[in-house]
N, C-alpha and C positions, 0 to 999 in steps of 0.2 A: 611676239615682244619680249618677252622676258629672256629669250634665247639670243635674241639680237644685243639687248642691253649686256647681258652678261658676258657675250662675246667682246663687246665693245670696251667694256670695264676691265678684262682680261688682257686684252692687245695694250689698252692704255697703260697698264700697270706695268707691263713687259717694256714697252717704248719707255716710259718713265724711269724703270729700272736701269736699263742701258744708258739713258742721257746721265742719269744720277751718278752712276760707275764713273763715267769718262768726266764730266764736268762740275759735279757736285763741290769737290774741295775749293773750286774756285768762284763759281757762280750759283750754287746749290739753290738757296733761298730762293733768289731773283728768279731762276728758270720756274721753279715750282710756281711763285705767285704769277708769273705769266701765263702758265698752263692753266692754271685754274681761271685766269680772268680770261683766258680765250675759251674755255668751255662754257664758261658763263655766258659770253656774247654769242657763241654759237645756238646754246640752248635757247635763250631769248628771242631768235629769230625762227628757230625750226617750229613746225606746225604739227607734228604727229602726236607727240606726248605732252597732254595738259600740266601735268605736274612739275615736269621740267621746265616748260616754259615759264610756268608761273616760281619755280625755285630751282633756278638753273644750276645750281651745284649740290645743295641739301637734299634735293629731290633725289639725288643717286642713293641716299641712305634709304630711303623707302622701298625701292627696288631690291636693294641688297636682303634687306629684311624679308621682304617676301621670297627671294629665292631661298633662302633656310628656314623660311617658318614651320614647314612640316618637319623637319628636324628639330627646331628649336620646342616646338609644341609637344612632339613625342619625346624627348631626351630630358627636357627642362621642366614643363608646364603640368602635363597630365600625370594624373596618379596611377596606381598598378592596377586599379579597377575600373577608371573611367573613360578608357582610351577607346576610339572606333577608328576601323570597325572591330578589330580585335584587340583586347587591352592588353597591357603587360604582361599581367599572370598567366594569362592564356600562352600567351607568346614564350613566356619562359617556360611554362609547363612543356610546351613541345620541346624547345631548345635542350632542356636538362634531360628529358627522355631520350632524345635523337642524341645526344652526346653521353648516354650513360653516366649521368654525374647525379649529384644528391637528389634524391625524389622528396624527402622531407622539407615542411613547412614550420618554421619557427614562431611562436608566442600568439598563436591562434590565427582565426580567420581576420583577414581584413575585410569581408562583406559585412553590411549590414543586415542583419539578420532580422530587423524590425520593418525592413521597407517592404513596401507594397511588391508583391508577385515574387517574393523570395521563395526559392524551391530548397526542399529537402527530401531526403529518402528514409524511410523507414529500416530500421534493423532489428534484428533477434539477439535476446540475451542467451539464444540457444543456437549460435550460428552453424551453417553447414560446412562439412568438409570441402575445404578449396579443391576445384576441379583439377585434375591432373594432365590435363590437355586443353588446347582451345577448341570450343565445339565448332561444328561447320554446319551449315544449313542446306541441304538439298533443294535444287531449284529445278523444276521440270515437272509439267503437268502430264496427264494420260498420254497426250499426243506427242510428247516429247521422247526423242530417240537417243539423245544423248543428255542425260541431265546432268547438272555440274553442281560440286559439293563446295560452296563458298565459304569463306571466311566471314567472320562477323565485322571486321573493321577492314577496308580496302581504299583504294585511289579513286576519288571521284574523275569525273569527265575533264578532261584538259587536252587542249589539240597541238600537235606540235605544228609553231607557228606563233601562236599565243606563248607557247612555252619555246625556250630553246633546246637545240638537241641535245644537250649537254644535260639538262634537266630531264628529260623525255627518257633518255638512257638509263639516266641515275635512277629515276622512279621505278623503271622496267626489272631493272637488275635486282632493285629493292624488294619488287613483288615476286620476282622469281625466288630470292632466297629466304623471304618469309613466309612464302607459299600463300598468298593473298592475289586478289586480280587488280588489274590497272584497267580504266577505261579510258579508252582512246580519244574521247572529246570527237566533234564531229569533223575534225579536219584530216580524216582517214589513217591509214595506218603507215607509217613510215619505216624504215629500215631501224630505227631507233627504238619504235616500241617491240621489235622482234628479237630480243635479246635472252628470252627464256621464260618470261613471265606470263601469265595467264591473262588474255586480254576480252574486254567487254567491247565488242566493236559498235561505237555509236555511229547512227546514220540519221544527217540533219535535213534541214529542209534544201539543202543543195546538193545532198547526196555524193559530197566530195569522197572520191575514191570509186564509186560505184553510179556515175552518172554519163549519159549521153553527152556530145557536144552543145547541145541545147539547154542542157541543166536538167532533163527529166531522169528519172530512174531508170538503171540499166541492169536488168536481170542477170545479165552475162557477166558483167563487172563484178555485181555483189555475189554472185555463186563463187567465182573465184577468191573473192577475200574471205568468205565465209569460210572455205575450205581450209583457210590456214589452219594447221595445228594449234597455234597458239591461243586462237579465237575459240572461245569456251561460250561465250554469250552474245546475242546482236540485242541493241538497244535503240529503238527508235525515238529521236528527239523532238517531242511535240513543243516543247516548249521550256525555257529555261528561266529558274528563279529571278535571276540579276536581270533579265529583260525578256518578261513573258511577253508573247505579241510582237517581240521586234526581232527581225532576222540577223542585224548585225552587219559590219562592214570588214572585209579583208582587203585593208589598204594596199594600195600599190607597190608603196615602200617594203612592205612585208612580204609582198608576195614576189619571192625570188624563184629562180627556176626550179629548184630542189622541192619548195613548197607548191608551186603551180603544177609540177609532175605528179607529185602524191595525190594533189587535190582534182589533178584532172581539169585545170583552167590553164588560160594563158598567162604567163608569166608578165609581172612589172604593169599588171593592170589592177585596177580597183573592183572588187567583186562585192557586188551587194547581194547578200542572204536574203531569201524571201521568207516573211513571217510565217507562211502556212507552207504544206507540203501539196506538190502537183499530183501524187499518187494517188490521193485520196482526200474527199471533202466532207466527209461525215463520219458517224461513229461506225456504220455495216462497214464503210470503207476502209478506216482503220484496221477493224479486225480481218478484212479480208486480204490485207497487204500483209498483217502479222502472219496469217495463214500461209500466205506467197512465199515470205520470209522463211518460214519453219520447213516449208518443202524446198527450197533452192539450198538451204543449208542443210541439207540431210538431219532434219530433227534437232537442230541444237537450240537450246532454250531462247525465245523472243520475247522481249518485253517493250515498255514504252516508259519515255521519262515526261513529266510535265509539272509545271506550277499550276496548282488549282486556281481558275479565276471563276468560270461559271460553274456553280455546283450542279446545275441542271444538264449541262453536258457532259458531266462525268458520271451521272445517275444514268443519262441514257446510254452511254457506253456500256456499263453494268448489265443494263436490262437488254442491250444487244449481246452480250456475251450469252445471256440465258436462251433468246431467242435463235442466235445461230448456232450454238454450241460452241464456238470458237473463243478461246479464252487465252490471254497471254500467260506466259509463264510466271511473269513479274511485271511489277510497276513501281517505278522509282519516282518518288516523290520530293519534288525541290521546294523550297519556300522563297519568298519574294525576297528575303534578305541574303540571298546566295550571291556568290562572288563573281567577278566577272574581270577579263582585264579591261574592258570599256562598255560602257553603256550610257545611254541618254539617262540624264539625273532625273527626270520625271517618270520613267520607267523603274529605275533603281528604288525610288523613294515611294511610290504611289501605286503602281501596278503589280497585282497578284496577290495571293492570301497568303500571309506569313506561316512560317514552317509549323508550328506547334499546331495552330487550327487546321492546317492541309493535312496532316498527319493523321489527325484525330478523324476529320472527315471522311478520308480515304478508307481508313482501316474500319471505320463504323459502317461506311456504304458496302464494303466489300461482305462484310459480317452480315448485314443486314439481306443481301441478296444470296447468301450462300455459298459465295466464291471466295472467301479468304483462305480456306485450307488448300486450295489447289493455286491459287495466286499469290504470291510471293511478294511481300512488300519491303522496297529497297529505300532508303532514305540520305539524305546529304541535305547540308546547311548548316554552318558553325557546329559541326560535330568535332569536338578536339579530344575530350577528356574521356576517363573511363565513365564519369557519371554521365555525361551526355549520352554514349552508348546504353547505359542501363535505362537511363531516363525513356531513349527511343522505343527500347524494347516492351518497357511498361506500357506504352502508350499501344503497341499494337505491332512496331515495326519487326522485320527478320532480319535485315542485314543494314549495317550502318557504311557509307563512303564519307570520304573527305578530302576536299581539293587544298584548301587554304591552310590546312592542317599539315598536309605533306609537302605544301611550298615552305613553310616555315621549317621543316625538317630539313628541305634542302639548302636552307640559310637566307632564306626571305626575310628582309628585315621591316616590311610594309613600309617602303620608302614611298608608296603610291605613285610609281612611274611606271606601272605597267602598259599604259596605253602610249608611251612615248618612245618605245624602244631604246631607253636610258637605264633602264633597271641596272642599279649597282652591283647585284649580287648574280647576274648572270643567267637568272630563272627567266625572266619573262623580256629577251631582248635576243636579237639575231645579230647583234654588232659583235663582230669576232673579238674586239679589245676587251669587252664587259663579258661576255660567254667564257672565255678563258679562266676566268675567276672561280668558275663552278668546276671542281675536279672531281669526274665521275667515278673515281677511285675511292675517293673518302666520303662522297654523299649518298652512295647507294646505301652505304652501312648505316648512315643516320635515318633514311628512310624505314629501314627494317626493323632499326632500333625502336624508332617512335611508335612504329604498330606494336611490335612484340611487347614494350613496355606497357603501354596503354593497355593492352588486353590483360596483360598479369594482373594491372591494377582492377580491370573489370571483373576478373576473378575473385578477387578479394572483396569487392562490394557486392557482388553474386552471391558470396558465401556469406557475408555480414548479414543479408538480408533473409538468410534460411534459405536461399533458393538451393535445388539438388538439380534440376532438369531446365533445359535450353527455355522452357515455355511456362516455368514458373513466375517469371515477372509478369506485373500485371499494374492496372491502374490504381490499385488501393495501397501501393508501396512507395508512391510519390506524392509529396503535399506541395501546397501553394497557399502564399498568404494575398486575400483577396478581399478588398473592403476591409481590411481589419480581422477579419475571418481566416483561420486555418482549415482547409479542406484537402482531402484526398482527390486525386484526380479523378478517382472511381464515382466520389459525389459530385464533383464539378461537371464530369463528362462521362457519365453512366456508359459501360458498357453495351452495346446493343447484341442481342441475342444472334446466333447462326441462325439466319431464315426468316427472322422476324417480318422484314419488310414482306418477303413474299406472304407470309399468313395474314398481314394486314391488307393484302391485296385483294386475297381471295376472300377474306373474311367480308 
């Protein structure tokens, strides 16, 4: 409705302008009165819009304000720290690092350090020497034939189709130059992913790129994709933080010939993504699927991504790892506040465990079952800053990914039009007239800059905390104000000893 009114308003303005230029000098005021009167009579009789029926002229003011409300709110109403989903301070943080602009902040913090849930990190008066190179994290268990050395900070899962071809290509070129990985998202591997950057090939419930005609998993097609030299790891998507338990939809208007060919579906049709996998239905089936993928990929690291819902289900997966001896090389933890181009609002708001609680639970469970040393933990969800990375590592993560951070580096302005194909910055649209605004030769440099500058600042925090080795960060270095009391994360969420759950079971 808003688009129809917008079109009518623009068309009316053009017609009025033409009429005005021609006859305004003679009859301008009279013509204006007649046009307004005619519009009022029409709206009094139309039956679709209540506001215009009751307020036939001034009702348009309401619709015009509604059209620009997100922009008014973002630029004129919200403060630097209270915007959502991502506040202005964090957006500015990313823009400045992407453009290699001034990284300092004047006059002190804008945060309320006395508010509930305020977080801060411990520093040492004897800081360590800053590391001279960005640390890398080896991923690959005992059965892995092609282990991968990952950066601490990478591009999280975003599909071609959800993002424009320009955006995907710029991300991959940034990953190539910066030596970090690029998660494909579940939409399959396009030519824009294959510009030289390391890939994590994500396989979702619809098996895009490795599916049979009826939508089941195709071992032959998967083997072909997994053999690409750019593919360094494979990730099975069980659920996504922004819409856990919901498969999502690929709308017909976004499913053009190119996207359909990459995903292995019919073009110009609406494709419903199932919420669960057809290749397995339980914990043992999942682990056997991990084993099958390991064999088909000739021993590349295999993992899975999930948003925690039922704790019992994740515990059962860990128990089955011990029972079968099959272990994934990594697990990616997504929080319920994760981002998406589009999701049902109830799923975004109320389904799944929030990021911090989920990461603590997964790390503690893996430790308790003696699995944490072999199974690496990757994590994503509002990882934007050096402090975000440091905090995640203190909790127990090994590697961090960011999706929305990388989108801001590309030029995203949080216009909240990801689901409309009308993204004004060309990041999440397939409209050629909008996509052209995202110039790949410029934006890939910003992606590289943002990742590099954020890791540089992480190393400064790392040294300030007195850390010398990658696994020095721990929960005693991060504090939170809770119910008026300041406590370390170690006090709030005591670390679980390696294998302690096994001892308790046998005892």
